mmJSON file of the N, C-alpha and C atoms, coordinates in Angstrom:
{"data_MODEL":{"atom_site":{
"group_PDB":["ATOM","ATOM","ATOM","ATOM","ATOM","ATOM","ATOM","ATOM","ATOM","ATOM","ATOM","ATOM","ATOM","ATOM","ATOM","ATOM","ATOM","ATOM","ATOM","ATOM","ATOM","ATOM","ATOM","ATOM","ATOM","ATOM","ATOM","ATOM","ATOM","ATOM","ATOM","ATOM","ATOM","ATOM","ATOM","ATOM","ATOM","ATOM","ATOM","ATOM","ATOM","ATOM","ATOM","ATOM","ATOM","ATOM","ATOM","ATOM","ATOM","ATOM","ATOM","ATOM","ATOM","ATOM","ATOM","ATOM","ATOM","ATOM","ATOM","ATOM","ATOM","ATOM","ATOM","ATOM","ATOM","ATOM","ATOM","ATOM","ATOM","ATOM","ATOM","ATOM","ATOM","ATOM","ATOM","ATOM","ATOM","ATOM","ATOM","ATOM","ATOM","ATOM","ATOM","ATOM","ATOM","ATOM","ATOM","ATOM","ATOM","ATOM","ATOM","ATOM","ATOM","ATOM","ATOM","ATOM","ATOM","ATOM","ATOM","ATOM","ATOM","ATOM","ATOM","ATOM","ATOM","ATOM","ATOM","ATOM","ATOM","ATOM","ATOM","ATOM","ATOM","ATOM","ATOM","ATOM","ATOM","ATOM","ATOM","ATOM","ATOM","ATOM","ATOM","ATOM","ATOM","ATOM","ATOM","ATOM","ATOM","ATOM","ATOM","ATOM","ATOM","ATOM","ATOM","ATOM","ATOM","ATOM","ATOM","ATOM","ATOM","ATOM","ATOM","ATOM","ATOM","ATOM","ATOM","ATOM","ATOM","ATOM","ATOM","ATOM","ATOM","ATOM","ATOM","ATOM","ATOM","ATOM","ATOM","ATOM","ATOM","ATOM","ATOM","ATOM","ATOM","ATOM","ATOM","ATOM","ATOM","ATOM","ATOM","ATOM","ATOM","ATOM","ATOM","ATOM","ATOM","ATOM","ATOM","ATOM","ATOM","ATOM","ATOM","ATOM","ATOM","ATOM","ATOM","ATOM","ATOM","ATOM","ATOM","ATOM","ATOM","ATOM","ATOM","ATOM","ATOM","ATOM","ATOM","ATOM","ATOM","ATOM","ATOM","ATOM","ATOM","ATOM","ATOM","ATOM","ATOM","ATOM","ATOM","ATOM","ATOM","ATOM","ATOM","ATOM","ATOM","ATOM","ATOM","ATOM","ATOM","ATOM","ATOM","ATOM","ATOM","ATOM","ATOM","ATOM","ATOM","ATOM","ATOM","ATOM","ATOM","ATOM","ATOM","ATOM","ATOM"],
"id":[1,2,3,4,5,6,7,8,9,10,11,12,13,14,15,16,17,18,19,20,21,22,23,24,25,26,27,28,29,30,31,32,33,34,35,36,37,38,39,40,41,42,43,44,45,46,47,48,49,50,51,52,53,54,55,56,57,58,59,60,61,62,63,64,65,66,67,68,69,70,71,72,73,74,75,76,77,78,79,80,81,82,83,84,85,86,87,88,89,90,91,92,93,94,95,96,97,98,99,100,101,102,103,104,105,106,107,108,109,110,111,112,113,114,115,116,117,118,119,120,121,122,123,124,125,126,127,128,129,130,131,132,133,134,135,136,137,138,139,140,141,142,143,144,145,146,147,148,149,150,151,152,153,154,155,156,157,158,159,160,161,162,163,164,165,166,167,168,169,170,171,172,173,174,175,176,177,178,179,180,181,182,183,184,185,186,187,188,189,190,191,192,193,194,195,196,197,198,199,200,201,202,203,204,205,206,207,208,209,210,211,212,213,214,215,216,217,218,219,220,221,222,223,224,225,226,227,228,229,230,231,232,233,234,235,236,237],
"type_symbol":["N","C","C","N","C","C","N","C","C","N","C","C","N","C","C","N","C","C","N","C","C","N","C","C","N","C","C","N","C","C","N","C","C","N","C","C","N","C","C","N","C","C","N","C","C","N","C","C","N","C","C","N","C","C","N","C","C","N","C","C","N","C","C","N","C","C","N","C","C","N","C","C","N","C","C","N","C","C","N","C","C","N","C","C","N","C","C","N","C","C","N","C","C","N","C","C","N","C","C","N","C","C","N","C","C","N","C","C","N","C","C","N","C","C","N","C","C","N","C","C","N","C","C","N","C","C","N","C","C","N","C","C","N","C","C","N","C","C","N","C","C","N","C","C","N","C","C","N","C","C","N","C","C","N","C","C","N","C","C","N","C","C","N","C","C","N","C","C","N","C","C","N","C","C","N","C","C","N","C","C","N","C","C","N","C","C","N","C","C","N","C","C","N","C","C","N","C","C","N","C","C","N","C","C","N","C","C","N","C","C","N","C","C","N","C","C","N","C","C","N","C","C","N","C","C","N","C","C","N","C","C","N","C","C","N","C","C"],
"label_atom_id":["N","CA","C","N","CA","C","N","CA","C","N","CA","C","N","CA","C","N","CA","C","N","CA","C","N","CA","C","N","CA","C","N","CA","C","N","CA","C","N","CA","C","N","CA","C","N","CA","C","N","CA","C","N","CA","C","N","CA","C","N","CA","C","N","CA","C","N","CA","C","N","CA","C","N","CA","C","N","CA","C","N","CA","C","N","CA","C","N","CA","C","N","CA","C","N","CA","C","N","CA","C","N","CA","C","N","CA","C","N","CA","C","N","CA","C","N","CA","C","N","CA","C","N","CA","C","N","CA","C","N","CA","C","N","CA","C","N","CA","C","N","CA","C","N","CA","C","N","CA","C","N","CA","C","N","CA","C","N","CA","C","N","CA","C","N","CA","C","N","CA","C","N","CA","C","N","CA","C","N","CA","C","N","CA","C","N","CA","C","N","CA","C","N","CA","C","N","CA","C","N","CA","C","N","CA","C","N","CA","C","N","CA","C","N","CA","C","N","CA","C","N","CA","C","N","CA","C","N","CA","C","N","CA","C","N","CA","C","N","CA","C","N","CA","C","N","CA","C","N","CA","C","N","CA","C","N","CA","C","N","CA","C","N","CA","C","N","CA","C","N","CA","C","N","CA","C"],
"label_alt_id":[null,null,null,null,null,null,null,null,null,null,null,null,null,null,null,null,null,null,null,null,null,null,null,null,null,null,null,null,null,null,null,null,null,null,null,null,null,null,null,null,null,null,null,null,null,null,null,null,null,null,null,null,null,null,null,null,null,null,null,null,null,null,null,null,null,null,null,null,null,null,null,null,null,null,null,null,null,null,null,null,null,null,null,null,null,null,null,null,null,null,null,null,null,null,null,null,null,null,null,null,null,null,null,null,null,null,null,null,null,null,null,null,null,null,null,null,null,null,null,null,null,null,null,null,null,null,null,null,null,null,null,null,null,null,null,null,null,null,null,null,null,null,null,null,null,null,null,null,null,null,null,null,null,null,null,null,null,null,null,null,null,null,null,null,null,null,null,null,null,null,null,null,null,null,null,null,null,null,null,null,null,null,null,null,null,null,null,null,null,null,null,null,null,null,null,null,null,null,null,null,null,null,null,null,null,null,null,null,null,null,null,null,null,null,null,null,null,null,null,null,null,null,null,null,null,null,null,null,null,null,null,null,null,null,null,null,null],
"label_comp_id":["UNK","UNK","UNK","UNK","UNK","UNK","UNK","UNK","UNK","UNK","UNK","UNK","UNK","UNK","UNK","UNK","UNK","UNK","UNK","UNK","UNK","UNK","UNK","UNK","UNK","UNK","UNK","UNK","UNK","UNK","UNK","UNK","UNK","UNK","UNK","UNK","UNK","UNK","UNK","UNK","UNK","UNK","UNK","UNK","UNK","UNK","UNK","UNK","UNK","UNK","UNK","UNK","UNK","UNK","UNK","UNK","UNK","UNK","UNK","UNK","UNK","UNK","UNK","UNK","UNK","UNK","UNK","UNK","UNK","UNK","UNK","UNK","UNK","UNK","UNK","UNK","UNK","UNK","UNK","UNK","UNK","UNK","UNK","UNK","UNK","UNK","UNK","UNK","UNK","UNK","UNK","UNK","UNK","UNK","UNK","UNK","UNK","UNK","UNK","UNK","UNK","UNK","UNK","UNK","UNK","UNK","UNK","UNK","UNK","UNK","UNK","UNK","UNK","UNK","UNK","UNK","UNK","UNK","UNK","UNK","UNK","UNK","UNK","UNK","UNK","UNK","UNK","UNK","UNK","UNK","UNK","UNK","UNK","UNK","UNK","UNK","UNK","UNK","UNK","UNK","UNK","UNK","UNK","UNK","UNK","UNK","UNK","UNK","UNK","UNK","UNK","UNK","UNK","UNK","UNK","UNK","UNK","UNK","UNK","UNK","UNK","UNK","UNK","UNK","UNK","UNK","UNK","UNK","UNK","UNK","UNK","UNK","UNK","UNK","UNK","UNK","UNK","UNK","UNK","UNK","UNK","UNK","UNK","UNK","UNK","UNK","UNK","UNK","UNK","UNK","UNK","UNK","UNK","UNK","UNK","UNK","UNK","UNK","UNK","UNK","UNK","UNK","UNK","UNK","UNK","UNK","UNK","UNK","UNK","UNK","UNK","UNK","UNK","UNK","UNK","UNK","UNK","UNK","UNK","UNK","UNK","UNK","UNK","UNK","UNK","UNK","UNK","UNK","UNK","UNK","UNK","UNK","UNK","UNK","UNK","UNK","UNK"],
"label_asym_id":["A","A","A","A","A","A","A","A","A","A","A","A","A","A","A","A","A","A","A","A","A","A","A","A","A","A","A","A","A","A","A","A","A","A","A","A","A","A","A","A","A","A","A","A","A","A","A","A","A","A","A","A","A","A","A","A","A","A","A","A","A","A","A","A","A","A","A","A","A","A","A","A","A","A","A","A","A","A","A","A","A","A","A","A","A","A","A","A","A","A","A","A","A","A","A","A","A","A","A","A","A","A","A","A","A","A","A","A","A","A","A","A","A","A","A","A","A","A","A","A","A","A","A","A","A","A","A","A","A","A","A","A","A","A","A","A","A","A","A","A","A","A","A","A","A","A","A","A","A","A","A","A","A","A","A","A","A","A","A","A","A","A","A","A","A","A","A","A","A","A","A","A","A","A","A","A","A","A","A","A","A","A","A","A","A","A","A","A","A","A","A","A","A","A","A","A","A","A","A","A","A","A","A","A","A","A","A","A","A","A","A","A","A","A","A","A","A","A","A","A","A","A","A","A","A","A","A","A","A","A","A","A","A","A","A","A","A"],
"label_entity_id":["1","1","1","1","1","1","1","1","1","1","1","1","1","1","1","1","1","1","1","1","1","1","1","1","1","1","1","1","1","1","1","1","1","1","1","1","1","1","1","1","1","1","1","1","1","1","1","1","1","1","1","1","1","1","1","1","1","1","1","1","1","1","1","1","1","1","1","1","1","1","1","1","1","1","1","1","1","1","1","1","1","1","1","1","1","1","1","1","1","1","1","1","1","1","1","1","1","1","1","1","1","1","1","1","1","1","1","1","1","1","1","1","1","1","1","1","1","1","1","1","1","1","1","1","1","1","1","1","1","1","1","1","1","1","1","1","1","1","1","1","1","1","1","1","1","1","1","1","1","1","1","1","1","1","1","1","1","1","1","1","1","1","1","1","1","1","1","1","1","1","1","1","1","1","1","1","1","1","1","1","1","1","1","1","1","1","1","1","1","1","1","1","1","1","1","1","1","1","1","1","1","1","1","1","1","1","1","1","1","1","1","1","1","1","1","1","1","1","1","1","1","1","1","1","1","1","1","1","1","1","1","1","1","1","1","1","1"],
"label_seq_id":[1,1,1,2,2,2,3,3,3,4,4,4,5,5,5,6,6,6,7,7,7,8,8,8,9,9,9,10,10,10,11,11,11,12,12,12,13,13,13,14,14,14,15,15,15,16,16,16,17,17,17,18,18,18,19,19,19,20,20,20,21,21,21,22,22,22,23,23,23,24,24,24,25,25,25,26,26,26,27,27,27,28,28,28,29,29,29,30,30,30,31,31,31,32,32,32,33,33,33,34,34,34,35,35,35,36,36,36,37,37,37,38,38,38,39,39,39,40,40,40,41,41,41,42,42,42,43,43,43,44,44,44,45,45,45,46,46,46,47,47,47,48,48,48,49,49,49,50,50,50,51,51,51,52,52,52,53,53,53,54,54,54,55,55,55,56,56,56,57,57,57,58,58,58,59,59,59,60,60,60,61,61,61,62,62,62,63,63,63,64,64,64,65,65,65,66,66,66,67,67,67,68,68,68,69,69,69,70,70,70,71,71,71,72,72,72,73,73,73,74,74,74,75,75,75,76,76,76,77,77,77,78,78,78,79,79,79],
"pdbx_PDB_ins_code":[null,null,null,null,null,null,null,null,null,null,null,null,null,null,null,null,null,null,null,null,null,null,null,null,null,null,null,null,null,null,null,null,null,null,null,null,null,null,null,null,null,null,null,null,null,null,null,null,null,null,null,null,null,null,null,null,null,null,null,null,null,null,null,null,null,null,null,null,null,null,null,null,null,null,null,null,null,null,null,null,null,null,null,null,null,null,null,null,null,null,null,null,null,null,null,null,null,null,null,null,null,null,null,null,null,null,null,null,null,null,null,null,null,null,null,null,null,null,null,null,null,null,null,null,null,null,null,null,null,null,null,null,null,null,null,null,null,null,null,null,null,null,null,null,null,null,null,null,null,null,null,null,null,null,null,null,null,null,null,null,null,null,null,null,null,null,null,null,null,null,null,null,null,null,null,null,null,null,null,null,null,null,null,null,null,null,null,null,null,null,null,null,null,null,null,null,null,null,null,null,null,null,null,null,null,null,null,null,null,null,null,null,null,null,null,null,null,null,null,null,null,null,null,null,null,null,null,null,null,null,null,null,null,null,null,null,null],
"Cartn_x":[-5.512,-4.639,-5.655,-5.345,-6.073,-5.873,-6.792,-6.841,-5.419,-5.133,-3.812,-2.681,-2.552,-1.325,-1.268,-2.409,-2.297,-1.979,-2.259,-1.91,-0.41,0.202,1.607,2.335,1.857,2.723,2.305,1.302,0.993,0.033,-0.762,-1.402,-2.824,-3.478,-4.779,-5.728,-6.351,-7.202,-8.329,-8.597,-9.708,-9.056,-7.657,-7.144,-6.322,-6.425,-5.529,-6.452,-6.028,-6.672,-5.742,-6.221,-5.476,-6.182,-5.457,-5.926,-5.315,-5.795,-5.119,-5.332,-4.468,-4.426,-3.097,-2.866,-1.463,-1.363,-2.548,-2.324,-2.087,-1.035,-0.106,-1.361,-2.341,-3.178,-3.955,-4.255,-4.857,-4.032,-2.729,-1.824,-1.314,-0.752,-0.055,-1.168,-2.075,-3.106,-3.871,-4.255,-5.069,-4.098,-2.774,-1.979,-1.88,-1.806,-1.799,-3.022,-4.05,-5.381,-6.274,-6.617,-7.538,-6.522,-5.459,-4.5,-4.084,-3.656,-3.25,-4.272,-5.471,-6.706,-6.965,-6.746,-7.047,-6.146,-4.745,-3.573,-3.915,-4.434,-4.615,-5.883,-6.541,-7.851,-7.578,-6.417,-5.831,-5.869,-6.096,-5.861,-4.364,-4.246,-3.065,-2.45,-2.145,-1.564,-0.098,0.594,2.021,2.873,2.261,3.02,2.185,2.753,2.015,3.231,2.504,3.526,2.747,3.838,3.534,4.404,3.756,4.458,4.632,5.599,5.95,5.877,6.927,6.757,7.063,7.533,7.946,6.494,5.36,4.215,3.304,3.713,2.885,3.041,1.979,1.907,2.558,3.052,3.699,2.618,2.615,1.82,1.53,2.907,2.882,2.213,2.365,1.589,0.147,-0.08,-1.57,-2.193,-1.626,-2.289,-2.219,-1.397,-1.225,-2.462,-2.847,-3.963,-3.328,-2.093,-1.465,0.028,0.592,1.919,2.776,2.442,3.147,2.995,2.454,2.054,3.558,3.968,5.32,4.942,5.729,5.436,6.572,6.367,7.334,8.607,9.724,10.993,11.267,10.414,10.681,11.843,12.672,13.694,14.385,14.463,14.913,16.374,17.073,18.359,18.704,17.651,17.659,17.678,18.49,18.284,18.333],
"Cartn_y":[-15.349,-16.436,-17.601,-18.755,-19.847,-20.334,-20.923,-21.507,-22.268,-23.07,-24.029,-23.121,-22.112,-21.293,-20.637,-19.982,-19.359,-20.229,-21.495,-22.405,-22.676,-22.918,-23.117,-22.064,-20.707,-19.458,-19.092,-19.741,-19.443,-18.018,-17.793,-16.389,-16.776,-16.028,-15.935,-15.333,-16.029,-15.314,-14.43,-14.603,-13.751,-12.426,-12.17,-11.084,-10.413,-11.309,-10.907,-9.925,-8.812,-7.869,-7.415,-7.761,-7.304,-6.496,-5.42,-4.344,-4.643,-4.677,-4.795,-3.554,-2.679,-1.347,-1.012,-0.023,0.331,1.96,2.595,3.963,4.612,5.581,5.865,6.398,6.94,7.6,6.479,5.425,4.354,3.579,3.443,2.853,3.832,4.798,5.57,6.507,7.04,7.962,6.873,5.585,4.812,4.393,4.378,3.91,5.149,6.362,7.629,8.079,7.632,7.969,6.786,5.918,4.661,3.975,3.336,2.369,3.156,4.377,5.24,5.252,5.717,5.744,4.491,3.358,2.023,1.824,2.102,1.859,2.806,4.033,5.009,4.405,3.726,3.131,1.575,1.231,0.122,-1.062,-1.013,-2.067,-2.866,-4.133,-4.67,-4.989,-3.961,-3.996,-4.108,-5.219,-5.431,-5.299,-5.342,-5.358,-5.055,-4.146,-3.619,-3.982,-4.701,-5.177,-4.631,-4.03,-3.318,-4.34,-4.877,-6.137,-5.332,-5.172,-4.706,-3.148,-2.584,-1.012,-0.552,-1.529,-1.111,-1.059,-1.624,-1.425,-0.314,0.681,1.587,2.788,3.27,4.308,5.657,6.301,7.605,8.772,9.918,10.875,11.002,11.09,11.252,10.237,9.027,7.927,7.934,8.543,8.384,9.531,10.55,11.578,11.435,10.445,10.302,9.711,10.146,9.531,8.229,8.166,7.248,7.173,5.925,5.672,6.561,7.093,7.868,9.422,9.82,11.221,11.78,12.691,13.111,14.044,13.969,14.724,15.667,16.664,17.768,17.14,17.331,16.53,15.401,14.605,13.594,13.911,13.064,13.321,14.801,15.272,16.767,16.932,15.604,15.707,15.84,15.389,15.381,16.884,17.248,18.723,18.4],
"Cartn_z":[1.137,1.641,2.095,1.913,2.295,3.65,4.132,5.739,5.925,4.868,4.874,5.003,4.019,4.069,5.21,5.786,7.224,8.395,8.208,9.318,9.299,8.061,7.859,8.293,8.095,8.507,10.046,10.487,11.89,12.161,11.122,10.984,11.43,12.203,12.882,11.764,10.948,10.042,10.525,11.871,12.412,12.53,12.762,13.049,11.907,10.542,9.459,8.582,8.157,7.288,6.311,5.127,3.695,3.166,2.382,1.416,0.135,-1.05,-2.259,-3.1,-2.85,-3.341,-3.803,-4.931,-5.071,-5.136,-4.739,-4.615,-3.397,-3.366,-2.144,-0.927,-1.381,-0.362,0.317,-0.56,0.174,0.914,0.886,1.598,2.955,2.592,3.774,4.316,3.664,4.58,5.466,4.845,5.646,7.123,6.925,8.086,8.831,8.395,9.248,9.892,9.389,9.982,10.688,9.893,10.372,11.336,10.838,11.48,12.762,12.927,13.915,14.89,14.459,15.388,16.076,15.21,16.025,16.976,16.68,17.681,18.893,18.782,19.808,20.688,20.114,20.854,21.458,21.422,22.148,21.095,19.836,19.039,19.076,19.045,19.508,17.918,17.128,15.815,16.147,15.765,16.012,14.749,13.515,12.352,11.157,10.376,9.006,7.822,6.89,5.812,4.495,3.835,2.521,1.387,0.923,-0.202,-1.444,-1.968,-3.195,-3.33,-2.736,-2.829,-4.31,-5.062,-6.469,-7.163,-6.879,-7.472,-7.088,-6.003,-5.433,-6.635,-7.098,-8.05,-7.584,-8.449,-7.936,-8.602,-8.278,-8.636,-10.025,-10.786,-12.197,-12.872,-12.532,-13.267,-12.947,-11.773,-11.396,-12.229,-12.558,-13.174,-14.793,-15.358,-16.761,-17.303,-18.358,-19.256,-19.861,-20.238,-20.901,-20.477,-20.725,-20.198,-21.173,-22.2,-23.271,-22.812,-21.712,-21.322,-20.882,-21.37,-20.8,-19.613,-18.566,-17.451,-17.25,-16.379,-16.213,-15.648,-16.113,-15.64,-16.436,-17.199,-17.999,-19.158,-19.184,-20.201,-20.068,-19.034,-18.863,-19.081,-19.412,-19.679,-21.169,-21.937,-23.457,-23.81,-24.836,-25.408,-26.969],
"occupancy":[1.0,1.0,1.0,1.0,1.0,1.0,1.0,1.0,1.0,1.0,1.0,1.0,1.0,1.0,1.0,1.0,1.0,1.0,1.0,1.0,1.0,1.0,1.0,1.0,1.0,1.0,1.0,1.0,1.0,1.0,1.0,1.0,1.0,1.0,1.0,1.0,1.0,1.0,1.0,1.0,1.0,1.0,1.0,1.0,1.0,1.0,1.0,1.0,1.0,1.0,1.0,1.0,1.0,1.0,1.0,1.0,1.0,1.0,1.0,1.0,1.0,1.0,1.0,1.0,1.0,1.0,1.0,1.0,1.0,1.0,1.0,1.0,1.0,1.0,1.0,1.0,1.0,1.0,1.0,1.0,1.0,1.0,1.0,1.0,1.0,1.0,1.0,1.0,1.0,1.0,1.0,1.0,1.0,1.0,1.0,1.0,1.0,1.0,1.0,1.0,1.0,1.0,1.0,1.0,1.0,1.0,1.0,1.0,1.0,1.0,1.0,1.0,1.0,1.0,1.0,1.0,1.0,1.0,1.0,1.0,1.0,1.0,1.0,1.0,1.0,1.0,1.0,1.0,1.0,1.0,1.0,1.0,1.0,1.0,1.0,1.0,1.0,1.0,1.0,1.0,1.0,1.0,1.0,1.0,1.0,1.0,1.0,1.0,1.0,1.0,1.0,1.0,1.0,1.0,1.0,1.0,1.0,1.0,1.0,1.0,1.0,1.0,1.0,1.0,1.0,1.0,1.0,1.0,1.0,1.0,1.0,1.0,1.0,1.0,1.0,1.0,1.0,1.0,1.0,1.0,1.0,1.0,1.0,1.0,1.0,1.0,1.0,1.0,1.0,1.0,1.0,1.0,1.0,1.0,1.0,1.0,1.0,1.0,1.0,1.0,1.0,1.0,1.0,1.0,1.0,1.0,1.0,1.0,1.0,1.0,1.0,1.0,1.0,1.0,1.0,1.0,1.0,1.0,1.0,1.0,1.0,1.0,1.0,1.0,1.0,1.0,1.0,1.0,1.0,1.0,1.0,1.0,1.0,1.0,1.0,1.0,1.0],
"B_iso_or_equiv":[0.0,0.0,0.0,0.0,0.0,0.0,0.0,0.0,0.0,0.0,0.0,0.0,0.0,0.0,0.0,0.0,0.0,0.0,0.0,0.0,0.0,0.0,0.0,0.0,0.0,0.0,0.0,0.0,0.0,0.0,0.0,0.0,0.0,0.0,0.0,0.0,0.0,0.0,0.0,0.0,0.0,0.0,0.0,0.0,0.0,0.0,0.0,0.0,0.0,0.0,0.0,0.0,0.0,0.0,0.0,0.0,0.0,0.0,0.0,0.0,0.0,0.0,0.0,0.0,0.0,0.0,0.0,0.0,0.0,0.0,0.0,0.0,0.0,0.0,0.0,0.0,0.0,0.0,0.0,0.0,0.0,0.0,0.0,0.0,0.0,0.0,0.0,0.0,0.0,0.0,0.0,0.0,0.0,0.0,0.0,0.0,0.0,0.0,0.0,0.0,0.0,0.0,0.0,0.0,0.0,0.0,0.0,0.0,0.0,0.0,0.0,0.0,0.0,0.0,0.0,0.0,0.0,0.0,0.0,0.0,0.0,0.0,0.0,0.0,0.0,0.0,0.0,0.0,0.0,0.0,0.0,0.0,0.0,0.0,0.0,0.0,0.0,0.0,0.0,0.0,0.0,0.0,0.0,0.0,0.0,0.0,0.0,0.0,0.0,0.0,0.0,0.0,0.0,0.0,0.0,0.0,0.0,0.0,0.0,0.0,0.0,0.0,0.0,0.0,0.0,0.0,0.0,0.0,0.0,0.0,0.0,0.0,0.0,0.0,0.0,0.0,0.0,0.0,0.0,0.0,0.0,0.0,0.0,0.0,0.0,0.0,0.0,0.0,0.0,0.0,0.0,0.0,0.0,0.0,0.0,0.0,0.0,0.0,0.0,0.0,0.0,0.0,0.0,0.0,0.0,0.0,0.0,0.0,0.0,0.0,0.0,0.0,0.0,0.0,0.0,0.0,0.0,0.0,0.0,0.0,0.0,0.0,0.0,0.0,0.0,0.0,0.0,0.0,0.0,0.0,0.0,0.0,0.0,0.0,0.0,0.0,0.0],
"pdbx_formal_charge":[null,null,null,null,null,null,null,null,null,null,null,null,null,null,null,null,null,null,null,null,null,null,null,null,null,null,null,null,null,null,null,null,null,null,null,null,null,null,null,null,null,null,null,null,null,null,null,null,null,null,null,null,null,null,null,null,null,null,null,null,null,null,null,null,null,null,null,null,null,null,null,null,null,null,null,null,null,null,null,null,null,null,null,null,null,null,null,null,null,null,null,null,null,null,null,null,null,null,null,null,null,null,null,null,null,null,null,null,null,null,null,null,null,null,null,null,null,null,null,null,null,null,null,null,null,null,null,null,null,null,null,null,null,null,null,null,null,null,null,null,null,null,null,null,null,null,null,null,null,null,null,null,null,null,null,null,null,null,null,null,null,null,null,null,null,null,null,null,null,null,null,null,null,null,null,null,null,null,null,null,null,null,null,null,null,null,null,null,null,null,null,null,null,null,null,null,null,null,null,null,null,null,null,null,null,null,null,null,null,null,null,null,null,null,null,null,null,null,null,null,null,null,null,null,null,null,null,null,null,null,null,null,null,null,null,null,null],
"auth_seq_id":[1,1,1,2,2,2,3,3,3,4,4,4,5,5,5,6,6,6,7,7,7,8,8,8,9,9,9,10,10,10,11,11,11,12,12,12,13,13,13,14,14,14,15,15,15,16,16,16,17,17,17,18,18,18,19,19,19,20,20,20,21,21,21,22,22,22,23,23,23,24,24,24,25,25,25,26,26,26,27,27,27,28,28,28,29,29,29,30,30,30,31,31,31,32,32,32,33,33,33,34,34,34,35,35,35,36,36,36,37,37,37,38,38,38,39,39,39,40,40,40,41,41,41,42,42,42,43,43,43,44,44,44,45,45,45,46,46,46,47,47,47,48,48,48,49,49,49,50,50,50,51,51,51,52,52,52,53,53,53,54,54,54,55,55,55,56,56,56,57,57,57,58,58,58,59,59,59,60,60,60,61,61,61,62,62,62,63,63,63,64,64,64,65,65,65,66,66,66,67,67,67,68,68,68,69,69,69,70,70,70,71,71,71,72,72,72,73,73,73,74,74,74,75,75,75,76,76,76,77,77,77,78,78,78,79,79,79],
"auth_comp_id":["UNK","UNK","UNK","UNK","UNK","UNK","UNK","UNK","UNK","UNK","UNK","UNK","UNK","UNK","UNK","UNK","UNK","UNK","UNK","UNK","UNK","UNK","UNK","UNK","UNK","UNK","UNK","UNK","UNK","UNK","UNK","UNK","UNK","UNK","UNK","UNK","UNK","UNK","UNK","UNK","UNK","UNK","UNK","UNK","UNK","UNK","UNK","UNK","UNK","UNK","UNK","UNK","UNK","UNK","UNK","UNK","UNK","UNK","UNK","UNK","UNK","UNK","UNK","UNK","UNK","UNK","UNK","UNK","UNK","UNK","UNK","UNK","UNK","UNK","UNK","UNK","UNK","UNK","UNK","UNK","UNK","UNK","UNK","UNK","UNK","UNK","UNK","UNK","UNK","UNK","UNK","UNK","UNK","UNK","UNK","UNK","UNK","UNK","UNK","UNK","UNK","UNK","UNK","UNK","UNK","UNK","UNK","UNK","UNK","UNK","UNK","UNK","UNK","UNK","UNK","UNK","UNK","UNK","UNK","UNK","UNK","UNK","UNK","UNK","UNK","UNK","UNK","UNK","UNK","UNK","UNK","UNK","UNK","UNK","UNK","UNK","UNK","UNK","UNK","UNK","UNK","UNK","UNK","UNK","UNK","UNK","UNK","UNK","UNK","UNK","UNK","UNK","UNK","UNK","UNK","UNK","UNK","UNK","UNK","UNK","UNK","UNK","UNK","UNK","UNK","UNK","UNK","UNK","UNK","UNK","UNK","UNK","UNK","UNK","UNK","UNK","UNK","UNK","UNK","UNK","UNK","UNK","UNK","UNK","UNK","UNK","UNK","UNK","UNK","UNK","UNK","UNK","UNK","UNK","UNK","UNK","UNK","UNK","UNK","UNK","UNK","UNK","UNK","UNK","UNK","UNK","UNK","UNK","UNK","UNK","UNK","UNK","UNK","UNK","UNK","UNK","UNK","UNK","UNK","UNK","UNK","UNK","UNK","UNK","UNK","UNK","UNK","UNK","UNK","UNK","UNK","UNK","UNK","UNK","UNK","UNK","UNK"],
"auth_asym_id":["A","A","A","A","A","A","A","A","A","A","A","A","A","A","A","A","A","A","A","A","A","A","A","A","A","A","A","A","A","A","A","A","A","A","A","A","A","A","A","A","A","A","A","A","A","A","A","A","A","A","A","A","A","A","A","A","A","A","A","A","A","A","A","A","A","A","A","A","A","A","A","A","A","A","A","A","A","A","A","A","A","A","A","A","A","A","A","A","A","A","A","A","A","A","A","A","A","A","A","A","A","A","A","A","A","A","A","A","A","A","A","A","A","A","A","A","A","A","A","A","A","A","A","A","A","A","A","A","A","A","A","A","A","A","A","A","A","A","A","A","A","A","A","A","A","A","A","A","A","A","A","A","A","A","A","A","A","A","A","A","A","A","A","A","A","A","A","A","A","A","A","A","A","A","A","A","A","A","A","A","A","A","A","A","A","A","A","A","A","A","A","A","A","A","A","A","A","A","A","A","A","A","A","A","A","A","A","A","A","A","A","A","A","A","A","A","A","A","A","A","A","A","A","A","A","A","A","A","A","A","A","A","A","A","A","A","A"],
"auth_atom_id":["N","CA","C","N","CA","C","N","CA","C","N","CA","C","N","CA","C","N","CA","C","N","CA","C","N","CA","C","N","CA","C","N","CA","C","N","CA","C","N","CA","C","N","CA","C","N","CA","C","N","CA","C","N","CA","C","N","CA","C","N","CA","C","N","CA","C","N","CA","C","N","CA","C","N","CA","C","N","CA","C","N","CA","C","N","CA","C","N","CA","C","N","CA","C","N","CA","C","N","CA","C","N","CA","C","N","CA","C","N","CA","C","N","CA","C","N","CA","C","N","CA","C","N","CA","C","N","CA","C","N","CA","C","N","CA","C","N","CA","C","N","CA","C","N","CA","C","N","CA","C","N","CA","C","N","CA","C","N","CA","C","N","CA","C","N","CA","C","N","CA","C","N","CA","C","N","CA","C","N","CA","C","N","CA","C","N","CA","C","N","CA","C","N","CA","C","N","CA","C","N","CA","C","N","CA","C","N","CA","C","N","CA","C","N","CA","C","N","CA","C","N","CA","C","N","CA","C","N","CA","C","N","CA","C","N","CA","C","N","CA","C","N","CA","C","N","CA","C","N","CA","C","N","CA","C","N","CA","C","N","CA","C","N","CA","C","N","CA","C","N","CA","C","N","CA","C"],
"pdbx_PDB_model_num":[1,1,1,1,1,1,1,1,1,1,1,1,1,1,1,1,1,1,1,1,1,1,1,1,1,1,1,1,1,1,1,1,1,1,1,1,1,1,1,1,1,1,1,1,1,1,1,1,1,1,1,1,1,1,1,1,1,1,1,1,1,1,1,1,1,1,1,1,1,1,1,1,1,1,1,1,1,1,1,1,1,1,1,1,1,1,1,1,1,1,1,1,1,1,1,1,1,1,1,1,1,1,1,1,1,1,1,1,1,1,1,1,1,1,1,1,1,1,1,1,1,1,1,1,1,1,1,1,1,1,1,1,1,1,1,1,1,1,1,1,1,1,1,1,1,1,1,1,1,1,1,1,1,1,1,1,1,1,1,1,1,1,1,1,1,1,1,1,1,1,1,1,1,1,1,1,1,1,1,1,1,1,1,1,1,1,1,1,1,1,1,1,1,1,1,1,1,1,1,1,1,1,1,1,1,1,1,1,1,1,1,1,1,1,1,1,1,1,1,1,1,1,1,1,1,1,1,1,1,1,1,1,1,1,1,1,1]
}}}
């Protein structure tokens, strides 16, 4: 985010933290551990935004070597 964009949106860049990840453990485990501990210690965190839930990888896609890897349950309706 540029300083100009932050000014338009009223965001204080000294307090703005962004993580560019799509792995669920780097998102939800971080919230559950690091950010929760920060809140317990008195950090004034008022908002957490997760942009694009659609792009968070699931366990199956994380464990696949290729997009063509058939996982358990894939196409289970085909006989």
